[in-house]
Each structure stands twice: as structure tokens, then as C-alpha cells.
matplotlib code that plots the C-alpha trace (Angstrom):
import matplotlib.pyplot as plt

x = [-28.4, -30.9, -32.2, -32.5, -35.9, -37.6, -36.9, -39.5, -38.5, -37.6, -37.8, -34.6, -34.2, -32.5, -34.1, -36.7, -34.8, -31.1, -29.9, -28.4, -28.9, -26.4, -29.2, -30.0, -26.5, -26.0, -29.4, -28.8, -25.4, -27.1, -30.1, -28.1, -24.9, -22.8, -20.0, -20.8, -17.7, -19.1, -22.5, -21.0, -18.8, -21.7, -23.8, -21.0, -20.6, -24.4, -24.8, -21.9, -20.0, -20.0, -16.8, -16.4, -19.1, -18.8, -22.3, -21.6, -18.3, -16.3, -13.5, -11.0, -9.4, -8.1, -10.1, -8.3, -10.5, -9.6, -9.1, -6.2, -8.0, -7.6, -9.8, -9.6, -12.9, -14.2, -17.4, -19.8, -19.0, -22.1, -23.4, -26.5, -25.4, -28.0, -26.7, -24.7, -21.1, -18.5, -14.8, -13.6, -10.1, -8.5, -11.4, -14.5, -17.4, -20.8, -23.5, -20.7, -18.7, -15.3, -15.4, -12.1, -9.1, -8.9, -6.2, -6.8, -9.6, -8.4, -10.5, -11.7, -10.8, -11.1, -7.4, -5.8, -4.3, -4.2, -2.8, -4.6, -3.4, 0.0, 0.8, 0.6, -2.4, -2.7, -6.0, -5.7, -8.4, -6.7, -9.3, -10.2, -13.0, -14.1, -15.5, -17.8, -21.5, -24.9, -25.3, -27.4, -26.1, -22.5, -20.9, -17.4, -18.0, -18.9, -15.4, -12.5, -10.9, -7.4, -7.2, -5.4, -6.0, -3.3, -4.1, -0.7, 2.4, 4.5, 1.9, 1.8, 5.6, 5.8, 3.2, 4.9, 8.2, 6.5, 4.6, 7.7, 9.4, 6.3, 5.8, 9.4, 8.4, 9.3, 6.4, 7.6, 6.3, 2.8, 0.2, -2.5, -3.4, -7.2, -8.4, -11.4, -12.0, -14.5, -16.3, -14.6, -16.2, -16.0, -15.0, -12.0, -10.6, -11.1, -9.2, -6.4, -6.2, -6.0, -3.4, -1.4, -1.4, -0.2, 2.5, 3.7, 3.8, 5.5, 8.5, 8.7, 8.5, 4.8, 3.5, 0.6, -3.1, -4.8, -8.3, -11.0, -13.8, -16.5, -19.1, -17.8, -15.8, -18.3, -17.3, -15.7, -12.9, -12.1, -12.1, -9.7, -7.4, -6.9, -6.8, -4.1, -1.8, -1.5, -3.4, -6.8, -9.9, -13.2, -15.1, -18.4, -20.3, -23.7, -24.6, -28.3, -30.9, -33.9, -34.6, -31.4, -32.5, -33.5, -30.4, -27.6, -26.3, -27.6, -24.3, -24.1, -27.7, -27.6, -25.9, -28.9, -28.6, -28.6, -26.1, -23.8, -24.1, -23.2, -20.2, -18.9, -19.3, -17.4, -14.6, -14.3, -14.2, -11.3, -9.3, -10.1, -11.0, -14.6, -16.8, -19.2, -19.8, -23.1, -24.6, -26.5, -29.4, -31.0, -32.9, -35.4, -34.3, -36.7, -34.8, -31.4, -32.6, -33.6, -30.6, -27.5, -27.6, -27.9, -24.5, -22.7, -21.6, -20.0, -17.9, -14.5, -14.5, -17.1, -19.1, -18.0, -21.1, -20.7, -22.9, -24.9, -23.6, -25.3, -22.6, -25.0, -28.2, -30.5, -29.3, -30.9, -34.2, -32.6, -32.3, -34.9, -37.1, -36.3, -32.6, -33.2, -32.7, -29.5, -31.5, -31.7, -27.9, -27.6, -30.1, -28.3, -25.1, -26.8, -28.4, -25.0, -23.4, -26.0, -25.6, -21.8, -20.7, -17.3, -16.1, -14.6, -14.3, -10.9, -10.7, -8.3, -10.9, -13.8, -13.7, -17.5, -18.0, -20.6, -17.8, -15.0, -14.2, -16.3, -17.9, -20.5, -18.8, -15.3, -12.9, -11.4, -7.8, -7.1, -5.5, -3.1, -4.8]
y = [17.8, 16.1, 18.2, 16.9, 18.6, 15.8, 13.3, 13.2, 10.3, 12.4, 16.0, 17.9, 17.6, 15.5, 12.1, 12.2, 9.3, 8.7, 6.0, 4.1, 4.4, 3.2, 1.6, -1.0, -1.6, -4.7, -6.1, -5.5, -7.2, -10.3, -10.4, -10.0, -11.8, -8.8, -7.3, -4.0, -2.5, -3.2, -1.8, 1.4, 1.9, 1.2, 3.8, 6.3, 6.0, 6.5, 9.2, 11.5, 13.1, 16.3, 18.3, 21.8, 24.0, 22.7, 22.8, 20.7, 19.5, 16.3, 15.0, 12.1, 10.6, 7.4, 5.8, 3.4, 1.0, -0.6, -4.0, -2.5, -2.2, 0.9, 2.3, 5.2, 6.9, 9.5, 11.1, 13.9, 16.4, 18.1, 19.9, 17.7, 14.2, 11.5, 9.9, 11.4, 10.7, 13.4, 14.0, 16.0, 16.5, 13.3, 10.8, 9.6, 9.7, 8.1, 9.7, 11.3, 8.1, 7.5, 4.5, 5.1, 7.4, 9.6, 11.3, 15.0, 15.7, 16.4, 18.0, 15.6, 16.8, 15.5, 14.7, 13.3, 10.3, 8.6, 5.5, 2.5, -0.7, 0.4, 2.2, -1.0, 0.2, 3.5, 5.2, 7.5, 10.2, 10.8, 12.6, 15.4, 13.6, 16.7, 18.0, 14.9, 15.6, 13.9, 11.3, 12.9, 10.7, 11.7, 14.7, 14.5, 17.7, 19.6, 18.8, 21.2, 20.7, 19.3, 17.0, 17.9, 16.0, 13.3, 12.7, 12.8, 10.6, 13.5, 14.4, 10.8, 10.5, 13.6, 12.2, 8.8, 10.5, 12.5, 9.5, 7.4, 10.2, 10.7, 7.0, 5.9, 2.9, 2.0, 1.3, -2.3, -2.7, -1.5, -4.3, -2.3, 1.0, 1.8, 4.3, 6.3, 8.9, 11.3, 10.2, 10.2, 11.1, 7.5, 4.0, 4.3, 7.3, 5.5, 2.5, 4.6, 6.3, 3.1, 1.7, 4.9, 4.5, 0.9, 1.8, 4.9, 3.4, 0.3, 2.6, 2.9, -0.8, -1.2, -4.7, -5.1, -5.1, -2.2, -1.6, 0.3, 1.7, 2.9, 1.8, 3.0, -0.1, -2.3, -3.9, -7.3, -5.8, -3.1, -5.7, -7.9, -5.1, -3.9, -7.4, -8.4, -5.7, -7.3, -8.1, -6.3, -5.9, -4.5, -2.7, -1.9, 1.1, -0.4, 1.8, 1.0, -1.5, 0.8, 4.3, 4.2, 6.7, 9.2, 8.7, 8.4, 10.3, 9.0, 7.5, 5.3, 4.4, 3.4, 0.1, -1.7, -4.4, -7.4, -5.7, -5.1, -8.8, -9.9, -7.5, -8.8, -12.4, -11.7, -9.9, -12.9, -15.3, -13.3, -13.6, -10.4, -10.0, -8.8, -7.0, -4.1, -1.0, -0.6, 2.0, 0.6, 2.9, 3.5, 0.2, -2.0, -5.2, -7.2, -5.9, -6.7, -10.3, -10.7, -9.0, -9.9, -13.7, -13.1, -11.4, -14.1, -16.3, -13.3, -12.1, -13.0, -10.4, -9.3, -6.3, -3.0, -2.2, 1.3, 3.0, 5.8, 9.2, 12.5, 14.9, 17.8, 17.8, 17.8, 14.4, 12.7, 12.6, 10.1, 7.6, 4.9, 5.8, 2.5, 3.4, 5.8, 2.9, 0.9, -2.4, -1.5, -1.7, -4.8, -6.6, -5.5, -7.0, -10.3, -10.4, -9.9, -12.6, -15.1, -14.1, -14.1, -16.7, -17.5, -13.9, -11.7, -7.9, -6.2, -3.4, -1.2, -1.2, 0.3, 3.0, 3.0, -0.7, -2.8, -5.2, -4.5, -7.4, -10.2, -11.4, -14.0, -16.3, -15.4, -13.1, -10.5, -9.4, -5.8, -4.8, -1.9, 1.4]
z = [-7.7, -5.4, -2.5, 1.0, 1.3, -0.7, 2.1, 4.9, 7.2, 10.3, 11.2, 11.8, 15.5, 18.1, 18.6, 21.4, 23.0, 22.9, 20.5, 23.5, 27.3, 29.8, 31.8, 29.1, 27.8, 29.9, 28.9, 25.2, 25.4, 26.9, 24.6, 21.4, 22.5, 21.5, 23.7, 25.3, 23.7, 20.3, 21.1, 22.5, 19.4, 17.0, 19.0, 19.0, 15.2, 14.7, 17.3, 16.8, 19.7, 21.7, 21.8, 23.2, 21.7, 18.2, 16.6, 13.5, 12.1, 11.5, 13.6, 14.0, 17.1, 18.5, 21.3, 23.6, 25.7, 29.0, 27.4, 25.4, 22.0, 20.0, 17.3, 14.9, 14.8, 12.2, 13.5, 13.3, 16.0, 17.4, 20.4, 20.1, 19.4, 19.3, 22.5, 25.4, 24.1, 24.7, 24.0, 27.0, 25.6, 26.9, 27.4, 25.7, 28.2, 27.9, 30.1, 32.1, 32.7, 31.1, 28.7, 26.8, 26.7, 23.6, 21.5, 20.7, 18.3, 14.7, 12.1, 9.4, 6.0, 2.5, 1.9, -1.2, 0.7, 4.1, 5.7, 7.1, 8.9, 10.3, 7.0, 5.1, 3.2, 1.3, 0.4, -2.5, -3.4, -6.7, -8.7, -6.2, -4.5, -2.6, -5.9, -6.3, -5.9, -6.2, -3.5, -0.8, 2.1, 1.4, 3.1, 1.6, -0.3, 2.9, 4.4, 4.1, 0.8, 1.3, -1.7, -5.0, -8.2, -8.8, -12.4, -14.1, -13.7, -12.5, -9.8, -8.7, -8.6, -6.4, -4.2, -3.9, -3.0, -0.3, 1.1, 1.4, 3.4, 5.5, 6.3, 6.5, 4.3, 0.7, -1.6, -2.0, 1.6, 0.7, 0.7, -1.1, -2.7, -2.5, -5.1, -3.9, -6.4, -8.0, -11.2, -14.6, -17.9, -19.1, -18.1, -20.5, -18.7, -15.3, -16.6, -17.9, -14.5, -12.6, -15.0, -14.6, -10.9, -11.1, -13.6, -11.8, -8.3, -9.7, -10.4, -6.6, -6.0, -5.5, -6.5, -4.1, -4.5, -6.4, -5.0, -6.9, -4.7, -7.0, -9.6, -13.0, -13.8, -15.6, -18.8, -19.2, -21.3, -18.7, -15.9, -17.9, -18.6, -15.1, -13.6, -16.0, -14.5, -11.1, -7.9, -8.0, -5.8, -6.7, -3.9, -5.5, -4.1, -3.7, -0.7, -0.5, -1.9, -1.6, -2.9, -5.1, -7.6, -4.9, -2.8, -5.3, -8.3, -11.6, -12.8, -9.7, -9.6, -13.2, -12.2, -10.8, -8.1, -10.6, -12.8, -9.7, -8.7, -12.2, -12.3, -9.0, -10.2, -13.5, -11.5, -9.2, -12.1, -13.6, -10.4, -8.6, -4.9, -4.6, -2.1, -1.8, 0.3, 2.1, 4.5, 7.5, 8.3, 4.9, 4.3, 6.0, 7.6, 5.4, 2.3, 3.9, 4.7, 1.0, -0.6, 1.4, 0.7, -3.0, -3.0, -1.0, -4.0, -5.7, -2.8, -1.5, 1.3, 3.8, 2.6, 4.2, 6.1, 7.3, 10.0, 8.6, 9.9, 9.4, 8.2, 8.5, 10.6, 7.6, 6.6, 9.5, 7.6, 5.2, 8.0, 8.4, 11.4, 13.1, 12.9, 15.7, 18.1, 18.6, 18.0, 14.3, 14.0, 16.2, 14.0, 10.9, 12.3, 12.9, 9.4, 7.9, 10.0, 8.9, 5.2, 5.2, 7.9, 6.4, 5.8, 8.4, 8.8, 8.3, 10.8, 8.7, 5.9, 7.7, 10.4, 10.7, 11.2, 13.1, 14.3, 16.7, 19.2, 17.7, 14.5, 15.3, 17.9, 16.6, 18.4, 16.1, 16.3, 17.4, 14.1, 13.6, 13.0]

ax = plt.figure().add_subplot(projection="3d")
ax.plot(x, y, z, "-o")
ax.set_aspect("equal")
plt.show()
């Protein structure tokens, strides 16, 4: 396993300057033509939040802003966040001023399933994702283990029955099931697993989109097999363009950038929806400006560009030095809008987004959490 000690970008300390200051919020909004609400939420994701005397953990809560918009946030909880955001039990404050009301803080765990988008979308961590290791920017393995392997039809049936009771919805109402899972020994075992989920959940009426979030699905034959079973979307875990062998496990880094683009193109040709996951904070802007446009022809959905979060303090050294300022993320947002002008973010797909109220000049709906 890679060790964090080999990365030398930043020392392990709080940034000498906060990521965002209230004094320049108004000016940043004017200069970048980005709403203040979006800038604060981007900074909140990248900074973490203070809560009680918690030194380092992960937490979830719903933030409700004065304009009526609500967002589910999953953040690093720290007594030394990189900006002065705090959850005081009922509000989110920024430099002591209330910016949103807040639901109670809930511990963020690695669970085997959770809902998105008004319980129309199910995310399934079916292969015990908490046991996955190797990507140094990931902190899933450091979360409390609350996921159990769902790798047999009987286990999936029991889970489906429990989920229907929990949600009050039939699986026929589900629009998608996203499979985020630990690695399998081979592509064949992955395909068999995906097809088992499709087949088992269809017994409960599911006929929506099956989404695979990962990088092990690669061959034309495997793509054809899974796409033939029903609506399918490939969410390729690209993560970063630079330092891939240093940042990622070998099995993920083995699919190089050109191979990933070819894979997305083949999946699109076969009728799948296509996109990729990317972490904002690891690469230079010059590389983003070069790489983002080359993916555009292969995509049907906006890349899920997620704000880099340090799950543990040591991970901050992985971050680009310039990502210590909010302008890094604002520029990343603009680069993506230029590269993908006709694609829009889907709020339920990304809880660490760079977009909340607008994308370019378009107003975004306040989607169900």
C-alpha cells in the first residue's frame, strides 16, 4: 500500500490563510460571476467544519439556506478546519455569522446502501467497500465499517425487502441503482456480480438504470453483456490526470487516460450513458484545460467533479499547493463549464460538487436530496 509520507506538497498543518474570508466573498462573486452561496458551499466542502471538540472525523447533515435550497453535505469534521465554518448544533456559521440552518450532525459511515434524490436512486456498496485499499486520497477505509458484503442472490433479496420497507417504495419506482464496490479478482467476476444485481432486483420490479462506478469493466464483450440486460451507465473512476501511479492503486492506474477515453467511447456507441469521476484539488489547471475537452465527445453526462477532502490531516499534503485558495476551485469550475457547455450537474449524484445554484449562466433546480 502506498504511504502518505512519500508526498511532499504541504506540511501537516492548518493553512496559514483560510481558504475563504468573508471580507472577499462579495468581490469573488463579482469577479468570477459565481453566486456567493456556491462559493461558500465549495469552500465548506474543501475546508471541513468545526463541531464540538471533534479533532478529526466525518459527518453528514442537511444545510438549508435562506433562499429555500437544501443540500446534503458529507464533510470532514475537525477542530481545525481550513476556514472558519462551524456547526453549532442547529446552524452553519461562517466566521461567526449564520449562513444556513443545519440538521443534527450524523456520523458518516461506510454503509452497504444509501438513498439519493428523494429515494429514487439507490447507491449500493455491495462488495464491502470499506475493505478496499490502495488509493491514497480515499478515506473510505477509515470510516466506521457499517457495510456487509451483498454478493449472493439471497443476501440481495433480503436487502431489497428491507429497503422497500425502509423507503416505503417499491423497486419498480427506482430510477437507478448505482454500484460502488470494492475491487473484484477479475472482470468476469465483476460482470457476474452486476448481472446478479440486475436479475435479483428485477424480481422486485426494478427495471431502471444500473450504474457501475469503477474502472474494472473494460472489454468490449463485458460491456456488451451488461448493456444487453437493460439501461446501463458507466461512471469511470478517472480521479486524477497527474501522478496516477502514485495516487491510485495499481489496478485502477493500469487503465491509462487514453484507454479510459476509448472505453467511454465504446460504451457510448453501445448505448450506455457515460461519464467519469474526478477529484478537484489534485491536478494543475493547465492539465485540466488540456484533458477535459478530450473527454467531451465520449460523454453523455457531466463528469462528477468532486471537491478534494482530507479524510485525515495527513492527506492535505496530496493537495496541489494552489488549492489552498478558493480561486483554485472557482477556476476549475470555469474550465469544466467551457469544456462541457451542454451538460449539466445532477445534484443527487454528487454531494461534493462545484455547482449548486448555477452552471454557467443556467439556473439549476433545487433537486430532492
